[in-house]
N, C-alpha and C positions, 0 to 999 in steps of 0.2 A: 809427207813432203820430203823432197830431196834437199841436200845441203845447199845447192845452187839456187833453189826456188823458195827462199824464205821470204815471207811477206814483210813489207816495211813496217816498222813500229808505228803505232798510232800517234798522231800529232799531240803534243802536250796540251792539256786543257788549262787555259788561263782564265780565272774567274773575273779578272778586272779587264774591262774593255780598254782599247788603246786610247780612247778619248779621256779617260780618267787619269792617265799617267801624267806625272809632272813633266814640264818642259826640260828636255835634256838632249844632248847631242846623239845623233844616230851613229852607231858603229864606232869605230875609232878614228874616223876621218876628221873630227873636230867641226864638221859642218852640222850646224844645228838643224834638228828636224822641225817639223811644223810647230807653230806656237800652240801649246796646249795649256790653257790657263783659264781664268774667269773670262766670261764674255765681256768684251770692252763696251763701256758705256759711250754715250754720244761725245762727251768731252775727250775721252781716250782716243776714239776714232779720229776726231778732228786734230788732236795733237800728233797722232801717228802720221796723219796725212801731211801736216805741216812739216814734220821732220823730213819727209821725202821731198816735198815741194820746195822748201827753203834751201835744200841742198843744190837746187838748180841755180839759184841766184846768189847764195852766199858760200857755196862750197861746203867744206866740213864744219864751218862755224854754225850754220843753221841747225843741223841735227845735233851738234854738240850742245848748243844752248837749250834746245827742247829736251834733250836727254838729261842734262844736269838738273833742270828745273823739275821734271816730272818722273824721273826714274823710280823714286821711292813711293810715289802715290799710285802708279798704274803699271802693272806687269806688261800690259800691251805696249805702252809707250816706251817702257824700258827696252823691250825686244825690238821694236821698230826703230827707235832712236839709235840703238847700237848697230842695227843692220845698215841704216842709212849712213851713219858715221863711218863705219868700216869701209863701205863702198866709196865714200868721198875721199878717204885716205888713200885708197887704191888709185882713184882718179888723180889725186894730187901727185902721187908717184909717177903716173903716166904723163901728167903735164910737165913734171920736172925732167923726165927722160926725153920727152918730146922737145922741150926747150934746149936741152943740152945737145941734142942731135939735129937741131933745126938747120944748122949750116950744111948738113949733108943731104937735106931734102926729105929724108924719111921722117924727121922730127915733125914736119908740118902735117904729115899723114897721121902720126900718132896723136898730135894735138887735136886735129879734126875728129879722129875716132873717139878720143876721150870726151870731147865736147858733145858729140852726138850721143854717146852712151849715157852721159850725165842727164841729158834732156829726156831721152826716150825712157830709160829705166827709172828716172825720178818721177815722171808722169805715171808710169805703170804702177810704181810703188805707192804713189799718192792715191790713185784710184782704188787699189786693193785695200789699203789701210782705211780709206773712207767707208768701205763696205764692211769693215771689221775683220778682214782676212789679213793674216800676217804675210808680208811679201818677202820673198827671198830673191836677191839678185843672182843672176845666172853665174857670175864669177865674183868672188869676194875673198878677201883675206881677213880673218877675224883678229884684228889687233886688240880690240876691246871686247872682252868676253863677259 
């Protein structure tokens, strides 16, 4: 072979499948990867669903209460509670910005968008958590890690 025609090295062999790895952030972005932990039981699925669903009606208080009560007893509820809580904190910021700029007209659009995102993504999160799948909001700032 010539110097310019060197075959690529073989991919490294990893004896552990990706599903057996512990839950950890992917890359350096701080965005958590998919939940990898014990299979959630029926109670964990229900509490995960409630964390997302209560956020529609109670804002950040719903997921905060669920997370504080169940975070030590279920890794799935810990993950989903933090995810819903973080999203609701982002929505709270959007509500505050919308309220501060409401006199300019743009604030009403921001408030409507935050309200719509809360409902749509809260329902999607509740449906996925009820199936036992960890839900990741499309945009989120991780205040609680």
